[in-house]
C-alpha positions in Angstrom: 47.4 -34.1 59.6 45.8 -33.7 63.0 47.5 -32.2 66.0 46.5 -33.2 69.5 47.3 -31.6 72.9 46.3 -33.1 76.2 46.0 -31.3 79.5 44.5 -31.8 83.0 46.7 -34.4 84.5 48.1 -34.2 88.0 48.5 -35.8 91.4 45.3 -36.8 93.2 44.3 -39.1 96.0 42.4 -42.4 95.6 38.7 -41.7 95.3 39.2 -38.3 93.8 38.0 -37.0 90.4 40.0 -35.5 87.5 39.1 -34.3 84.0 41.4 -34.6 81.1 41.1 -32.5 78.0 42.3 -33.0 74.4 42.1 -30.3 71.8 42.5 -31.1 68.1 43.6 -28.9 65.3 44.6 -29.3 61.7 42.5 -31.4 59.4 39.8 -32.2 62.0 37.3 -33.1 59.3 39.3 -36.2 58.8 38.6 -37.5 62.4 36.6 -40.7 62.8 37.4 -41.7 66.3 39.1 -40.0 69.2 40.4 -42.3 71.9 42.1 -42.2 75.2 44.8 -44.7 75.9 47.2 -45.0 78.8 50.5 -46.5 79.7 51.3 -47.4 83.3 54.9 -47.8 84.5 56.3 -51.1 83.2 53.2 -51.9 81.2 52.1 -51.7 77.6 50.0 -48.9 76.3 46.3 -49.9 76.4 42.9 -48.7 75.6 40.7 -46.7 78.0 37.8 -45.1 76.0 36.9 -43.8 72.6 34.2 -41.7 71.0 33.2 -41.4 67.3 33.5 -37.8 66.3 30.3 -37.4 64.3 27.9 -39.7 66.0 29.1 -39.7 69.7 29.1 -43.5 70.1 31.3 -44.4 73.1 33.4 -47.3 74.0 35.1 -48.2 77.3 37.5 -50.7 78.7 36.0 -52.9 81.3 38.4 -51.6 84.0 36.9 -48.0 83.7 33.2 -48.6 83.0 31.0 -46.8 85.5 33.9 -44.6 86.6 35.1 -42.8 83.5 33.1 -40.8 80.9 34.3 -39.7 77.5 32.6 -36.7 75.9 33.2 -34.2 73.2 32.5 -30.6 72.0 32.9 -30.7 68.2 32.5 -26.9 67.9 35.6 -26.4 70.1 37.4 -29.5 68.8 37.6 -30.8 72.4 37.4 -34.3 73.8 37.2 -34.9 77.6 37.8 -37.8 79.9 36.0 -37.3 83.2 37.5 -39.7 85.7 35.9 -40.4 89.0 36.6 -42.9 91.9 40.2 -43.0 90.9 42.3 -45.9 92.0 46.0 -46.5 92.4 46.0 -48.6 89.3 44.8 -45.7 87.2 48.2 -44.1 87.5 49.6 -43.8 84.0 50.5 -41.4 81.2 47.2 -40.7 79.4 47.2 -40.0 75.6 44.5 -38.9 73.3 44.7 -40.2 69.8 42.8 -40.2 66.5 41.8 -42.7 64.0 41.4 -41.0 60.6 38.6 -41.7 58.2 41.3 -42.6 55.8 43.4 -44.6 58.2 44.2 -48.3 58.0 43.0 -50.0 61.1 41.4 -53.2 62.3 39.6 -51.9 65.4 39.7 -49.1 68.0 41.3 -50.8 71.1 44.9 -51.2 70.2 47.6 -48.4 69.9 48.4 -49.4 66.3 44.8 -48.5 65.3 45.6 -44.8 65.9 47.5 -42.6 63.5 47.8 -39.3 65.4 48.9 -38.9 69.0 49.2 -36.2 71.6 52.2 -35.8 73.9 50.5 -37.3 76.9 49.5 -36.0 80.3 50.5 -37.7 83.6 48.0 -38.9 86.1 49.3 -40.1 89.5 46.9 -41.5 92.1 48.2 -41.8 95.6 46.7 -43.5 98.7 
């Protein structure tokens, strides 16, 4: 099992920056991918970014390319999402999630690909 805890959310103004953190514990050796997914009010949960735990390969949704950066610190079991140039449409609950090396999945961009989830952290962007 892998446990995940997000932090760093808050209320910011459009154009501001914010960094989210996710700390993993438990069987971290089983981690293949750590992703960030978000759910805006009235919308389905969707993919934001992901990083492979061992190799550091990154993936981004088109809507955040050039604005968000995912990074990691394996020694501290930490994954970050640095968000810049925030827009109103970035308002959502942000979740970190893990795809296990043993998990059944077909990709990395849908919620059902991820086996373990944090509790979420809320990001609100105002004008």
